[in-house]
VOGU-3710 file (C-alpha; in Angstrom, 3 decimals, decimal comma):
1> mdlelltpea> 117,665/161,267/181,134  116,864/164,737/180,237  114,962/165,747/176,768  114,817/168,938/175,360  112,746/170,764/172,487  114,973/172,516/170,653  113,810/176,086/170,203  115,165/177,961/166,666  118,171/179,494/168,134  119,254/175,900/169,419
11> wlaeqkrlig> 118,703/174,587/166,556  120,733/176,907/164,678  123,687/176,150/167,614  123,190/172,406/167,060  121,734/171,902/163,665  125,175/170,848/162,610  126,423/168,561/165,105  122,680/167,052/165,288  122,405/166,076/161,640  126,041/164,464/161,927
21> fairfgdkrl> 125,215/162,241/164,896  121,578/161,395/162,922  123,546/160,145/159,809  126,301/158,264/162,173  123,884/156,425/164,264  120,787/156,146/161,659  121,824/152,747/161,025  121,755/154,192/157,087  118,233/153,739/157,647  117,196/157,497/157,082
31> avstihalrk> 115,843/158,289/153,955  117,799/161,114/151,822  114,353/163,444/151,557  114,552/163,421/155,766  118,188/164,835/156,091  117,681/166,716/153,329  114,758/168,286/155,431  116,695/169,146/158,355  119,103/170,465/156,325  116,871/173,062/154,853
41> ldpsllqdgv> 114,648/173,675/157,969  113,367/176,975/158,675  114,117/177,709/162,212  110,899/179,476/162,782  108,593/176,228/162,228  110,119/175,036/165,549  108,533/178,124/167,072  104,975/177,394/168,940  102,488/180,202/168,231  99,424/181,446/169,850
51> srpcgavaai> 97,856/181,152/166,907  98,946/178,353/165,248  100,731/175,255/166,326  104,692/174,725/165,920  104,980/173,312/162,218  107,999/171,415/163,078  109,688/169,391/166,404  113,335/168,599/167,164  113,785/166,823/170,202  116,992/165,997/172,040
61> akqgnrvvgf> 117,667/163,312/174,829  120,893/163,848/177,230  122,920/161,988/179,817  124,546/164,617/181,163  126,445/166,622/178,579  126,272/164,039/175,929  123,329/163,532/173,470  121,788/159,918/173,302  118,970/161,057/171,116  117,337/163,002/168,264
71> gfaedggeaa> 113,806/162,634/167,235  112,433/165,305/164,453  109,183/165,817/162,871  108,180/168,496/160,270  104,224/169,232/159,358  103,338/166,337/161,900  105,485/163,453/160,341  104,122/164,347/156,142  107,083/166,270/155,398  109,718/163,905/157,420
81> cmvvvhpear> 110,038/162,186/160,365  112,619/160,271/162,416  114,053/159,017/165,011  117,911/157,944/166,366  119,618/157,169/169,537  122,964/155,859/170,337  123,189/152,100/170,357  124,827/152,129/173,554  121,769/153,981/174,625  119,083/151,852/172,727
91> slgigsslvq> 116,646/150,017/174,944  116,772/152,404/177,668  113,215/154,054/176,292  114,555/157,080/175,070  112,817/156,433/171,622  109,717/156,219/173,595  110,030/159,219/174,884  111,273/161,204/171,756  108,296/159,937/169,882  105,759/161,063/172,929
101> amiqrlgklt> 107,286/164,164/173,134  106,908/164,900/169,425  103,238/163,662/169,325  102,505/166,117/172,820  104,024/168,954/170,404  102,407/168,653/167,690  99,130/166,982/168,469  99,687/164,109/165,765  102,490/162,489/164,275  102,763/160,402/160,646
111> cnvatdntas> 105,294/158,393/160,485  106,947/155,818/157,500  108,771/152,919/158,504  110,494/150,090/156,196  109,292/146,438/157,303  112,486/144,855/157,698  113,339/147,999/160,830  111,776/145,789/163,194  112,856/148,181/166,342  111,118/151,181/164,636
121> malcfrlgmt> 108,105/149,080/163,870  107,770/148,107/167,732  108,141/151,041/169,163  105,551/152,914/167,053  103,155/149,538/168,116  104,446/149,952/171,609  103,171/153,718/171,784  99,951/152,844/170,122  100,230/154,214/166,707  98,318/152,834/164,144
131> avsmhrgptg> 99,345/151,367/160,709  97,004/152,076/158,428  98,421/151,659/155,105  101,829/149,899/153,123  103,362/151,207/150,200  106,888/151,105/148,894  109,016/153,562/150,443  112,012/155,421/148,520  114,732/152,285/148,101  111,788/150,651/147,368
141> kptlrfergt> 111,320/148,311/150,244  107,404/147,651/152,029  106,898/149,955/154,465  103,905/150,939/156,830  102,507/154,041/157,465  101,586/154,916/161,164  99,618/157,278/162,582  98,382/158,577/165,682  96,518/161,462/167,190  94,422/161,626/164,187
151> tnetarprhp> 91,445/159,711/163,332  90,931/157,199/161,254  88,591/159,379/158,848  91,688/161,621/157,822  94,432/158,712/157,859  95,193/157,886/154,223  94,658/154,215/153,161  95,759/154,289/149,747  99,581/156,086/148,959  100,822/156,435/145,444
161> dsisq> 102,771/153,458/145,946  100,539/151,008/147,975  101,110/147,490/147,351  98,392/146,006/146,594  96,773/142,719/148,054
//
């Protein structure tokens, strides 16, 4: 498997194909806001600047010339975060590789995972991410907020839609 962090130019060339990949293989679990963020992504955010870290990351995993995984995060995951792996390539460590590359590129990562998405929750826990709060996601499901690369002081313990204990 080869992992590639997309440049602004590569994103512009692959954007439609990768959005299609995410929709087709995302098992209807991707938030509409995430797809919208992909469609509206300013490619310059993918550029790692000397005086500023990159604002977004788009990473693909390939086996040969075939895309088998795609990860995207904007604003450290605050604006959007997603990982999609082709069903035939799941359980091969592709999701882990994508998330690790995203964390390394951004320095931190936040993502929200519905509690019925056990595979994604397991991935987050396996990579040392911390569940810092629970809230209602965009579809009304209980959703965990995971963070990695931030301290507990900067973690947001409450979300506007927090579920009371």
